[in-house]
DSSP file (Angstrom, degrees, kcal/mol; ACC not computed):
  #  RESIDUE AA STRUCTURE BP1 BP2  ACC     N-H-->O    O-->H-N    N-H-->O    O-->H-N    TCO  KAPPA ALPHA  PHI   PSI    X-CA   Y-CA   Z-CA
    1    1 A X     >        0   0    0      0, 0.0     4,-1.3     0, 0.0     3,-0.3   0.000 360.0 360.0 360.0 -44.0    0.0   -0.1    0.0
    2    2 A X  H  >  +     0   0    0      1,-0.2     4,-1.8     2,-0.2     5,-0.1   0.828 360.0  55.5 -62.0 -34.7    2.9    2.4    0.9
    3    3 A X  H  > S+     0   0    0      1,-0.2     4,-1.9     2,-0.2    -1,-0.2   0.858 103.9  51.8 -73.6 -34.9    4.3    1.8   -2.5
    4    4 A X  H  > S+     0   0    0     -3,-0.3     4,-2.3     2,-0.2    -1,-0.2   0.824 109.3  50.4 -61.2 -35.7    1.2    2.8   -4.4
    5    5 A X  H  X S+     0   0    0     -4,-1.3     4,-2.3     2,-0.2    -2,-0.2   0.879 109.5  49.8 -71.8 -40.1    1.0    6.0   -2.5
    6    6 A X  H  X S+     0   0    0     -4,-1.8     4,-2.4     2,-0.2    -2,-0.2   0.915 112.7  48.4 -69.6 -37.6    4.7    6.8   -3.2
    7    7 A X  H  X S+     0   0    0     -4,-1.9     4,-2.3     1,-0.2    -2,-0.2   0.925 112.4  49.8 -62.4 -46.7    4.0    6.1   -7.1
    8    8 A X  H  X S+     0   0    0     -4,-2.3     4,-2.1     2,-0.2    -2,-0.2   0.878 111.0  48.3 -58.1 -42.3    0.9    8.2   -7.0
    9    9 A X  H  X S+     0   0    0     -4,-2.3     4,-2.4     2,-0.2     5,-0.2   0.938 111.3  48.6 -61.9 -49.1    2.7   11.1   -5.3
   10   10 A X  H  X S+     0   0    0     -4,-2.4     4,-2.2     1,-0.2    -2,-0.2   0.903 112.8  50.2 -61.9 -40.8    5.6   11.1   -7.7
   11   11 A X  H  X S+     0   0    0     -4,-2.3     4,-1.3     1,-0.2    -1,-0.2   0.868 110.2  48.0 -64.5 -39.2    3.2   11.0  -10.7
   12   12 A X  H  X S+     0   0    0     -4,-2.1     4,-2.0     2,-0.2    -1,-0.2   0.896 112.5  49.4 -74.5 -35.3    1.1   13.9   -9.5
   13   13 A X  H  X S+     0   0    0     -4,-2.4     4,-1.9     1,-0.2    -2,-0.2   0.912 109.9  52.1 -68.6 -38.0    4.4   16.1   -8.8
   14   14 A X  H  X S+     0   0    0     -4,-2.2     4,-0.9     1,-0.2    -1,-0.2   0.797 110.5  47.2 -69.6 -26.3    5.6   15.3  -12.2
   15   15 A X  H  X S+     0   0    0     -4,-1.3     4,-0.9     2,-0.2     3,-0.3   0.912 111.5  50.7 -81.3 -39.8    2.3   16.4  -13.9
   16   16 A X  H  < S+     0   0    0     -4,-2.0     4,-0.4     1,-0.2    -2,-0.2   0.856 112.4  46.5 -62.7 -38.0    2.2   19.6  -11.9
   17   17 A X  H  < S+     0   0    0     -4,-1.9    -1,-0.2     1,-0.2     4,-0.2   0.778 113.4  48.0 -78.9 -22.8    5.7   20.6  -12.8
   18   18 A X  H >X S+     0   0    0     -4,-0.9     4,-1.0    -3,-0.3     3,-0.9   0.609  87.6  89.4 -89.9 -11.9    5.2   19.8  -16.5
   19   19 A X  H >X S+     0   0    0     -4,-0.9     4,-0.9     1,-0.3     3,-0.8   0.876  81.5  55.9 -58.4 -42.6    1.9   21.7  -16.8
   20   20 A X  H 34 S+     0   0    0     -4,-0.4     3,-0.5     1,-0.2    -1,-0.3   0.852 104.3  55.3 -57.2 -32.5    3.6   25.1  -17.7
   21   21 A X  H <4 S+     0   0    0     -3,-0.9    -1,-0.2     1,-0.2    -2,-0.2   0.811 110.8  42.9 -76.0 -25.2    5.3   23.5  -20.6
   22   22 A X  H << S+     0   0    0     -4,-1.0    -1,-0.2    -3,-0.8    -2,-0.2   0.520  90.0 108.7 -93.0  -5.6    2.2   22.2  -22.1
   23   23 A X     <  -     0   0    0     -4,-0.9    72,-0.3    -3,-0.5     2,-0.2  -0.387  64.3-125.0 -71.5 145.7    0.1   25.4  -21.6
   24   24 A X        -     0   0    0     45,-0.1    45,-0.2    70,-0.1     2,-0.1  -0.626  12.7-130.0 -89.0 152.6   -0.9   27.5  -24.5
   25   25 A X  E     -A   68   0A   0     43,-1.7    43,-3.7    -2,-0.2     2,-0.4  -0.444  23.5-138.8 -90.5 172.9   -0.3   31.1  -25.1
   26   26 A X  E     -A   67   0A   0     70,-0.5    72,-2.6    41,-0.3     2,-0.5  -0.961  12.2-147.3-137.0 148.2   -3.0   33.5  -26.1
   27   27 A X  E     +Ab  66  98A   0     39,-2.9    39,-2.7    -2,-0.4     2,-0.3  -0.963  37.0 163.4-106.8 129.6   -3.6   36.5  -28.5
   28   28 A X  E     +Ab  65  99A   0     70,-2.4    72,-2.8    -2,-0.5     2,-0.3  -0.936   5.1 117.9-146.5 161.9   -6.1   38.9  -26.9
   29   29 A X  E     -A   64   0A   0     35,-1.6    35,-1.8    -2,-0.3     2,-0.4  -0.993  51.2 -81.8 166.9-162.8   -7.2   42.4  -27.4
   30   30 A X  E     -A   63   0A   0     -2,-0.3    72,-2.3    33,-0.2     2,-0.5  -0.996  23.9-150.8-139.0 136.5  -10.0   44.8  -28.3
   31   31 A X  E     +c  102   0B   0     31,-3.4     8,-2.1    -2,-0.4     2,-0.2  -0.918  27.0 167.6-109.3 126.6  -11.3   45.9  -31.9
   32   32 A X  E     -cD 103  38B   0     70,-2.5    72,-3.0    -2,-0.5     6,-0.2  -0.777  31.2-115.7-129.1 179.1  -12.8   49.3  -32.1
   33   33 A X    >   -     0   0    0      4,-1.8     3,-2.0    -2,-0.2    72,-0.2  -0.350  50.9 -80.8-100.5-174.9  -13.9   51.8  -34.8
   34   34 A X  T 3  S+     0   0    0     70,-0.3    71,-0.1     1,-0.3    69,-0.0   0.758 130.2  53.7 -58.7 -25.0  -12.3   55.3  -35.5
   35   35 A X  T 3  S-     0   0    0      2,-0.1    -1,-0.3     3,-0.0     3,-0.1   0.408 121.5-105.8 -90.2  -2.1  -14.4   56.8  -32.6
   36   36 A X  S <  S+     0   0    0     -3,-2.0     2,-0.3     1,-0.3    -2,-0.1   0.575  72.5 145.2  87.0   3.8  -13.0   54.2  -30.1
   37   37 A X        -     0   0    0      1,-0.1    -4,-1.8     2,-0.0    -1,-0.3  -0.602  54.6-105.3 -87.6 146.0  -16.3   52.3  -29.9
   38   38 A X  B     -D   32   0B   0     -2,-0.3     2,-0.8    -6,-0.2    -6,-0.2  -0.316  21.9-141.4 -66.9 142.9  -16.3   48.6  -29.6
   39   39 A X    >   -     0   0    0     -8,-2.1     3,-1.4    23,-0.1    19,-0.2  -0.831  18.5-157.0-108.5  93.0  -17.1   46.5  -32.6
   40   40 A X  T 3  S+     0   0    0     -2,-0.8    19,-0.2    20,-0.3    20,-0.2  -0.467  75.9  20.4 -65.8 137.4  -19.2   43.6  -31.4
   41   41 A X  T 3  S+     0   0    0     17,-1.4    -1,-0.2     1,-0.3    18,-0.1   0.491  83.1 153.8  85.3   4.9  -19.1   40.5  -33.6
   42   42 A X    <   -     0   0    0     -3,-1.4    16,-2.3    17,-0.2     2,-0.3  -0.317  42.0-117.8 -65.3 154.0  -15.9   41.5  -35.5
   43   43 A X  E     -EF  57  78C   0     35,-2.9    35,-2.1    14,-0.2     2,-0.5  -0.751  23.4-168.4-103.4 146.4  -14.0   38.6  -36.9
   44   44 A X  E     -EF  56  77C   0     12,-2.5    12,-1.8    -2,-0.3     2,-0.4  -0.974   7.5-177.6-128.0 116.1  -10.5   37.4  -36.0
   45   45 A X  E     -EF  55  76C   0     31,-3.0    31,-2.7    -2,-0.5     2,-0.5  -0.953   9.1-160.2-114.9 134.4   -8.8   34.7  -38.3
   46   46 A X  E     -EF  54  75C   0      8,-2.9     7,-3.4    -2,-0.4     8,-1.5  -0.953  15.1-176.7-117.9 124.4   -5.4   33.3  -37.5
   47   47 A X  E     -EF  52  74C   0     27,-2.7    27,-3.4    -2,-0.5     2,-0.6  -0.913  26.0-148.6-122.3 146.9   -3.5   31.6  -40.3
   48   48 A X  E >  S-E   51   0C   0      3,-2.7     3,-1.8    -2,-0.4     2,-0.7  -0.941  84.5 -38.5-114.3 105.6   -0.2   29.9  -40.6
   49   49 A X  T 3  S-     0   0    0     -2,-0.6    -2,-0.1     1,-0.2    25,-0.1  -0.720 126.5 -35.6  71.0-116.2    1.1   30.7  -44.1
   50   50 A X  T 3  S+     0   0    0     -2,-0.7     2,-0.5     2,-0.1    -1,-0.2   0.288 115.9 110.8-116.0  12.1   -2.3   30.4  -45.8
   51   51 A X  E <  S-E   48   0C   0     -3,-1.8    -3,-2.7     1,-0.1     2,-0.2  -0.763  72.0-120.8 -92.7 123.7   -3.7   27.6  -43.7
   52   52 A X  E     +E   47   0C   0     -2,-0.5    -5,-0.2    -5,-0.2     3,-0.1  -0.430  37.7 168.7 -65.4 129.7   -6.5   28.5  -41.3
   53   53 A X  E     -     0   0C   0     -7,-3.4     2,-0.3     1,-0.4    -6,-0.2   0.841  56.5 -24.6-106.9 -50.0   -5.5   27.7  -37.8
   54   54 A X  E     +E   46   0C   0     -8,-1.5    -8,-2.9     2,-0.0    -1,-0.4  -0.927  56.4 176.9-158.0 166.7   -8.0   29.3  -35.4
   55   55 A X  E     +E   45   0C   0     -2,-0.3     2,-0.3   -10,-0.3   -10,-0.2  -0.950   3.8 166.9-167.2 166.0  -10.6   32.1  -35.3
   56   56 A X  E     -E   44   0C   0    -12,-1.8   -12,-2.5    -2,-0.3     2,-0.3  -0.954  27.5-109.9-165.4-176.5  -13.2   33.8  -33.2
   57   57 A X  E     -E   43   0C   0     -2,-0.3   -14,-0.2   -14,-0.2     8,-0.2  -0.884  32.7-100.4-125.7 158.5  -15.3   36.8  -32.9
   58   58 A X        -     0   0    0    -16,-2.3   -17,-1.4    -2,-0.3     6,-0.2  -0.369  32.9-126.6 -76.1 152.9  -15.4   39.7  -30.5
   59   59 A X    >   -     0   0    0      4,-2.7     3,-2.9   -19,-0.2   -17,-0.2  -0.224  47.0 -75.3 -84.8-175.4  -17.9   40.0  -27.6
   60   60 A X  T 3  S+     0   0    0      1,-0.3   -20,-0.3   -20,-0.2   -22,-0.1   0.682 134.5  51.8 -53.2 -22.8  -20.2   42.9  -26.9
   61   61 A X  T 3  S-     0   0    0      2,-0.1    -1,-0.3   -22,-0.1   -22,-0.1   0.372 118.5-109.3 -93.1   0.8  -17.2   45.0  -25.6
   62   62 A X  S <  S+     0   0    0     -3,-2.9   -31,-3.4     1,-0.3     2,-0.2   0.728  75.3 138.2  77.3  20.4  -15.1   44.3  -28.8
   63   63 A X  E     +A   30   0A   0    -33,-0.2    -4,-2.7    -6,-0.1     2,-0.3  -0.687  26.1 174.4-101.5 154.4  -12.8   42.0  -26.8
   64   64 A X  E     -A   29   0A   0    -35,-1.8   -35,-1.6    -2,-0.2     2,-0.3  -0.955  14.5-166.1-150.4 162.7  -11.4   38.6  -28.0
   65   65 A X  E     -A   28   0A   0     -2,-0.3     2,-0.4   -37,-0.2   -37,-0.2  -0.923   4.3-176.2-154.1 130.9   -9.0   35.9  -26.9
   66   66 A X  E     -A   27   0A   0    -39,-2.7   -39,-2.9    -2,-0.3     2,-0.4  -0.999  21.3-137.4-128.2 127.2   -7.5   33.0  -29.0
   67   67 A X  E     +A   26   0A   0     -2,-0.4     2,-0.3   -41,-0.3   -41,-0.3  -0.758  33.0 174.9 -83.4 136.7   -5.2   30.3  -27.5
   68   68 A X  E     -A   25   0A   0    -43,-3.7   -43,-1.7    -2,-0.4     2,-0.1  -0.989  31.2-119.6-143.1 148.9   -2.3   29.6  -29.9
   69   69 A X        -     0   0    0     -2,-0.3    23,-0.1   -45,-0.2   -45,-0.1  -0.502  54.3 -79.3 -78.8 157.6    0.8   27.4  -29.8
   70   70 A X  S    S+     0   0    0     -2,-0.1     2,-0.3    21,-0.1    23,-0.2  -0.303  85.8  82.2 -58.9 143.4    4.1   29.2  -30.1
   71   71 A X  E    S- G   0  92C   0     21,-1.6    21,-3.2    -3,-0.1     2,-0.5  -0.943  79.0 -54.8 152.1-175.9    5.1   30.2  -33.7
   72   72 A X  E     + G   0  91C   0     -2,-0.3     2,-0.3    19,-0.2    19,-0.2  -0.853  53.9 174.5-105.0 135.6    4.6   32.8  -36.5
   73   73 A X  E     - G   0  90C   0     17,-2.0    17,-2.5    -2,-0.5     2,-0.4  -0.910  30.3-132.9-137.5 152.7    1.1   33.7  -37.7
   74   74 A X  E     -F   47   0C   0    -27,-3.4   -27,-2.7    -2,-0.3     2,-0.5  -0.871  26.3-155.4-103.7 147.7   -0.8   36.0  -39.9
   75   75 A X  E     -FG  46  87C   0     12,-2.4    12,-3.1    -2,-0.4     2,-0.6  -0.972   7.9-166.1-133.5 124.9   -3.9   37.6  -38.4
   76   76 A X  E     -FG  45  86C   0    -31,-2.7   -31,-3.0    -2,-0.5     2,-0.5  -0.913   4.6-171.1-108.4 121.8   -6.9   39.0  -40.3
   77   77 A X  E     +FG  44  85C   0      8,-3.1     8,-2.6    -2,-0.6     2,-0.3  -0.929  16.5 166.8-111.3 135.5   -9.4   41.3  -38.5
   78   78 A X  E     +F   43   0C   0    -35,-2.1   -35,-2.9    -2,-0.5     2,-0.3  -0.985  19.8 177.0-146.1 156.7  -12.6   42.1  -40.2
   79   79 A X    >   -     0   0    0      3,-0.5     3,-2.1    -2,-0.3   -37,-0.1  -0.925  44.5 -90.4-156.1 141.2  -16.0   43.7  -39.8
   80   80 A X  T 3  S+     0   0    0     -2,-0.3     3,-0.1     1,-0.3    32,-0.0  -0.143 113.8  16.4 -46.9 131.6  -18.9   44.4  -42.3
   81   81 A X  T 3  S+     0   0    0      1,-0.2    26,-2.9    25,-0.1     2,-0.3   0.367 112.0  93.0  87.3 -10.8  -18.6   47.8  -43.7
   82   82 A X  B <  S-H  106   0D   0     -3,-2.1    -3,-0.5    24,-0.3    24,-0.3  -0.867  80.9 -98.8-119.3 151.6  -15.0   48.2  -42.6
   83   83 A X        -     0   0    0     22,-2.7    22,-0.3    -2,-0.3    -6,-0.0  -0.413  42.7-113.1 -67.4 140.4  -11.7   47.7  -44.2
   84   84 A X        -     0   0    0     -2,-0.1     2,-0.4    -6,-0.1    -6,-0.2  -0.356  23.4-144.5 -63.8 152.6   -9.9   44.4  -43.2
   85   85 A X  E     -G   77   0C   0     -8,-2.6    -8,-3.1    19,-0.0     2,-0.5  -0.986  14.8-164.7-120.0 131.4   -6.7   44.8  -41.1
   86   86 A X  E     -G   76   0C   0     -2,-0.4     2,-0.8   -10,-0.2   -10,-0.2  -0.965  12.1-162.4-122.9 114.1   -4.0   42.2  -41.9
   87   87 A X  E     -G   75   0C   0    -12,-3.1   -12,-2.4    -2,-0.5     3,-0.2  -0.872  12.3-161.7 -97.6 111.9   -1.0   41.6  -39.6
   88   88 A X  E    S+     0   0C   0     -2,-0.8     2,-0.3     1,-0.2    -1,-0.2   0.792  72.2  12.5 -63.7 -33.8    1.5   39.8  -42.0
   89   89 A X  E     +     0   0C   0     -3,-0.1     2,-0.5   -14,-0.1    -1,-0.2  -0.833  65.5 167.1-149.5 106.8    3.7   38.3  -39.4
   90   90 A X  E     -G   73   0C   0    -17,-2.5   -17,-2.0    -2,-0.3     2,-0.5  -0.975  23.4-144.8-127.1 123.6    3.0   38.1  -35.6
   91   91 A X  E     -G   72   0C   0     -2,-0.5     2,-0.7   -19,-0.2   -19,-0.2  -0.729   1.9-155.0 -93.9 134.0    5.1   35.8  -33.3
   92   92 A X  E     -G   71   0C   0    -21,-3.2   -21,-1.6    -2,-0.5     2,-0.3  -0.936  19.5-150.1-104.3 116.1    3.5   34.1  -30.4
   93   93 A X    >   -     0   0    0     -2,-0.7     3,-1.5   -23,-0.2     5,-0.0  -0.686  26.7 -93.6 -87.8 143.6    6.3   33.4  -27.7
   94   94 A X  T 3  S+     0   0    0     -2,-0.3    -1,-0.1     1,-0.2     3,-0.1  -0.217 107.3   5.4 -53.5 136.8    6.2   30.5  -25.4
   95   95 A X  T 3  S+     0   0    0    -72,-0.3     2,-0.4     1,-0.2    -1,-0.2   0.715 109.4 107.0  62.9  24.9    4.5   31.3  -22.0
   96   96 A X    <   -     0   0    0     -3,-1.5   -70,-0.5     2,-0.0     2,-0.4  -0.985  61.2-137.3-129.2 142.3    3.5   34.9  -23.0
   97   97 A X        -     0   0    0     -2,-0.4     2,-0.5   -72,-0.2   -70,-0.2  -0.755  19.3-144.1 -88.5 147.3    0.3   36.6  -23.9
   98   98 A X  E     -b   27   0A   0    -72,-2.6   -70,-2.4    -2,-0.4     2,-0.5  -0.944   6.6-148.0-110.0 124.4    0.2   38.9  -26.9
   99   99 A X  E     +b   28   0A   0     -2,-0.5     2,-0.2   -72,-0.2   -70,-0.2  -0.811  17.9 176.2 -94.9 131.6   -1.9   42.0  -26.8
  100  100 A X        -     0   0    0    -72,-2.8     2,-0.4    -2,-0.5   -70,-0.1  -0.769   4.0-179.8-140.8  93.3   -3.2   43.2  -30.1
  101  101 A X        -     0   0    0     -2,-0.2     2,-0.4   -72,-0.2   -70,-0.2  -0.740  13.6-171.1 -88.7 130.1   -5.6   46.2  -30.1
  102  102 A X  E     -c   31   0B   0    -72,-2.3   -70,-2.5    -2,-0.4     2,-0.6  -0.986  18.1-155.4-133.8 135.4   -6.8   47.1  -33.5
  103  103 A X  E     -c   32   0B   0     -2,-0.4     2,-0.3   -72,-0.2   -70,-0.2  -0.956  17.4-154.8-105.3 122.5   -8.8   50.2  -34.8
  104  104 A X        -     0   0    0    -72,-3.0     2,-0.3    -2,-0.6   -70,-0.3  -0.724   6.6-142.9 -89.6 146.1  -10.7   49.4  -38.0
  105  105 A X        -     0   0    0     -2,-0.3   -22,-2.7   -22,-0.3     2,-0.1  -0.821  26.7-100.8-107.2 146.6  -11.6   52.2  -40.4
  106  106 A X  B     -H   82   0D   0     -2,-0.3     2,-1.0   -24,-0.3   -24,-0.3  -0.372  27.2-123.2 -62.8 140.8  -14.8   52.4  -42.4
  107  107 A X    >   -     0   0    0    -26,-2.9     3,-2.1     1,-0.2    -1,-0.1  -0.757  21.6-165.7 -88.6 102.2  -14.8   51.3  -46.0
  108  108 A X  T 3  S+     0   0    0     -2,-1.0    -1,-0.2     1,-0.3   -26,-0.0   0.751  88.2  51.9 -61.6 -23.2  -16.2   54.5  -47.8
  109  109 A X  T 3  S+     0   0    0     -3,-0.1     2,-0.3     2,-0.0    -1,-0.3   0.433  82.3 112.0 -92.3  -0.1  -16.8   52.5  -50.9
  110  110 A X    <   -     0   0    0     -3,-2.1     2,-0.4   -29,-0.2   -27,-0.0  -0.581  46.8-169.0 -82.1 132.6  -18.8   49.6  -49.2
  111  111 A X        -     0   0    0     -2,-0.3     2,-0.2     3,-0.0   -30,-0.1  -0.988  20.4-130.1-120.7 125.0  -22.5   49.5  -50.2
  112  112 A X        -     0   0    0     -2,-0.4     2,-0.1     1,-0.1     3,-0.1  -0.516  34.2-105.4 -67.7 142.5  -24.8   47.3  -48.4
  113  113 A X        -     0   0    0     -2,-0.2    -1,-0.1     1,-0.1     2,-0.0  -0.437  41.0-100.6 -72.8 151.1  -26.9   45.1  -50.7
  114  114 A X        -     0   0    0     -2,-0.1     2,-0.6     1,-0.1    -1,-0.1  -0.406  31.5-139.2 -64.9 141.2  -30.6   46.3  -51.1
  115  115 A X        +     0   0    0     -3,-0.1     2,-0.3    -2,-0.0    -1,-0.1  -0.929  30.3 170.4-101.3 112.0  -33.1   44.2  -49.0
  116  116 A X        -     0   0    0     -2,-0.6     3,-0.1     1,-0.1     4,-0.1  -0.873  36.6-146.7-122.0 157.0  -36.2   43.5  -50.8
  117  117 A X  S >  S+     0   0    0     -2,-0.3     3,-1.1     1,-0.1     4,-0.4   0.565  87.2  81.0 -93.1  -9.8  -39.1   41.2  -50.1
  118  118 A X  G >  S+     0   0    0      1,-0.2     3,-1.0     2,-0.2    -1,-0.1   0.801  80.8  65.8 -62.6 -33.6  -39.8   40.4  -53.7
  119  119 A X  G 3  S+     0   0    0      1,-0.2    -1,-0.2    -3,-0.1    -2,-0.1   0.758 102.9  46.3 -65.6 -17.9  -37.1   37.9  -53.7
  120  120 A X  G X> S+     0   0    0     -3,-1.1     3,-1.5    -4,-0.1     4,-0.7   0.567  83.6 117.8 -93.8 -10.0  -39.0   35.7  -51.2
  121  121 A X  T <4 S-     0   0    0     -3,-1.0    -3,-0.0    -4,-0.4    -4,-0.0  -0.359  89.4  -2.2 -66.1 123.1  -42.4   35.9  -53.0
  122  122 A X  T 34 S+     0   0    0      2,-0.2    -1,-0.3    -2,-0.2    -2,-0.1   0.327 105.9  99.5  90.6 -13.8  -43.7   32.7  -54.1
  123  123 A X  T <4 S+     0   0    0     -3,-1.5     2,-0.7     1,-0.1    -2,-0.2   0.758  73.2  64.0 -86.2 -23.3  -40.6   30.7  -52.9
  124  124 A X  S  < S-     0   0    0     -4,-0.7    -2,-0.2    20,-0.0    -1,-0.1  -0.894  85.2-134.9-101.9 110.5  -42.2   29.4  -49.6
  125  125 A X        -     0   0    0     -2,-0.7     2,-0.3     1,-0.0    18,-0.1  -0.354  19.5-139.3 -65.3 146.1  -45.2   27.1  -50.2
  126  126 A X        -     0   0    0     19,-0.0    18,-1.4    -2,-0.0     2,-0.4  -0.824   5.7-145.9-106.5 147.5  -48.3   27.8  -48.1
  127  127 A X        -     0   0    0     -2,-0.3    16,-0.1    16,-0.2    20,-0.1  -0.871  32.5 -96.7-107.4 146.4  -50.5   25.3  -46.5
  128  128 A X    >>  -     0   0    0     -2,-0.4     4,-1.5     1,-0.1     3,-0.7  -0.364  31.2-128.1 -62.4 143.1  -54.1   25.8  -46.0
  129  129 A X  H 3> S+     0   0    0      1,-0.2     4,-2.7     2,-0.2     5,-0.3   0.885 104.0  57.1 -53.8 -47.9  -55.0   27.1  -42.5
  130  130 A X  H 3> S+     0   0    0      1,-0.2     4,-0.9     2,-0.2     6,-0.3   0.856 107.3  49.2 -64.7 -30.1  -57.6   24.5  -41.7
  131  131 A X  H <4>S+     0   0    0     -3,-0.7     5,-0.9     1,-0.2    -1,-0.2   0.829 115.6  41.3 -85.4 -23.6  -55.1   21.6  -42.3
  132  132 A X  H ><5S+     0   0    0     -4,-1.5     3,-0.6    -3,-0.2    -2,-0.2   0.860 115.2  47.7 -84.0 -31.5  -52.3   23.1  -40.1
  133  133 A X  H 3<5S+     0   0    0     -4,-2.7    -2,-0.1     1,-0.2    -1,-0.1   0.643 112.0  48.2 -80.2 -15.2  -54.3   24.4  -37.3
  134  134 A X  T 3<5S-     0   0    0     -4,-0.9    -1,-0.2    -5,-0.3    -2,-0.1   0.365 110.3-113.1-101.5   1.7  -56.2   21.3  -36.8
  135  135 A X  T < 5 +     0   0    0     -3,-0.6     2,-0.3     1,-0.2    -3,-0.2   0.658  60.9 154.3  76.6  14.0  -53.3   18.8  -36.8
  136  136 A X      < -     0   0    0     -5,-0.9    -1,-0.2    -6,-0.3     2,-0.1  -0.604  44.3-122.3 -77.9 130.6  -54.4   17.1  -40.1
  137  137 A X        -     0   0    0     -2,-0.3     2,-0.3     1,-0.0    -1,-0.1  -0.419  30.6-168.6 -69.0 145.3  -51.5   15.5  -42.0
  138  138 A X        -     0   0    0     -2,-0.1     2,-0.2    -6,-0.0   -11,-0.0  -0.963  16.5-119.9-136.8 156.8  -51.0   16.7  -45.6
  139  139 A X    >>  -     0   0    0     -2,-0.3     3,-1.7     1,-0.1     4,-0.6  -0.584  25.5-113.6 -98.4 165.5  -48.8   15.4  -48.5
  140  140 A X  G >4 S+     0   0    0      1,-0.3     3,-1.1    -2,-0.2    -1,-0.1   0.829 111.9  66.2 -63.9 -26.7  -46.1   17.2  -50.2
  141  141 A X  G 34 S+     0   0    0      1,-0.3    -1,-0.3     3,-0.1    -3,-0.0   0.730  96.5  56.9 -65.1 -19.6  -48.0   17.4  -53.4
  142  142 A X  G X4 S+     0   0    0     -3,-1.7     3,-1.8     2,-0.1    -1,-0.3   0.624  79.2 111.0 -82.3 -18.2  -50.5   19.7  -51.7
  143  143 A X  T << S+     0   0    0     -3,-1.1   -16,-0.2    -4,-0.6     3,-0.1  -0.303  86.0  14.1 -58.6 137.6  -47.9   22.3  -50.8
  144  144 A X  T 3  S+     0   0    0    -18,-1.4     2,-0.3     1,-0.3    -1,-0.3   0.358  96.6 121.5  79.0  -5.2  -48.3   25.5  -52.8
  145  145 A X  S <  S-     0   0    0     -3,-1.8    -1,-0.3   -19,-0.2   -17,-0.1  -0.650  73.0-100.2 -82.8 146.2  -51.8   24.6  -54.0
  146  146 A X        -     0   0    0     -2,-0.3     2,-0.1     1,-0.1    -1,-0.1  -0.378  40.8-108.5 -63.1 143.1  -54.5   27.0  -53.1
  147  147 A X        -     0   0    0     -2,-0.1     2,-0.5     1,-0.1    -1,-0.1  -0.390  24.0-126.3 -76.4 148.4  -56.7   26.1  -50.3
  148  148 A X        -     0   0    0     -2,-0.1    -1,-0.1     2,-0.0     0, 0.0  -0.772  26.0-120.3 -92.5 129.5  -60.2   24.9  -50.7
  149  149 A X              0   0    0     -2,-0.5    -1,-0.0     1,-0.1     0, 0.0  -0.361 360.0 360.0 -63.2 148.4  -62.9   26.8  -48.7
  150  150 A X              0   0    0      0, 0.0    -1,-0.1     0, 0.0    -2,-0.0   0.500 360.0 360.0 -79.4 360.0  -64.9   24.7  -46.3
């Protein structure tokens, strides 16, 4: 019994001392606009060469955090209606957190696409009210056909 306790104690000590070597580093910061206002929902993509590694989006305060292994990365920060920001080479150093606060600028040439309801007209088939409200089963052939009055 004493031998098991000794082996367990040595195992726990070795795990606790090796934990810092397997811990990941993180990239964190805030994304704002030109006025310093937080951009909630901005996208952060992390690439190694051109391969996607990780990504996240900002919270309601414009803050983000991504855990990464040590190495060199490209970071792309974007938000609808704003110009993307590219950090071509960012080094993540072992056992350090990297702060990256970015101010995105509005894209003056960006135009939101028009929103119209015409594109949805006739695309969604309708069911007769009497069949859906009374729990009656219907067949797919009947979808989109005009309902018959009672």
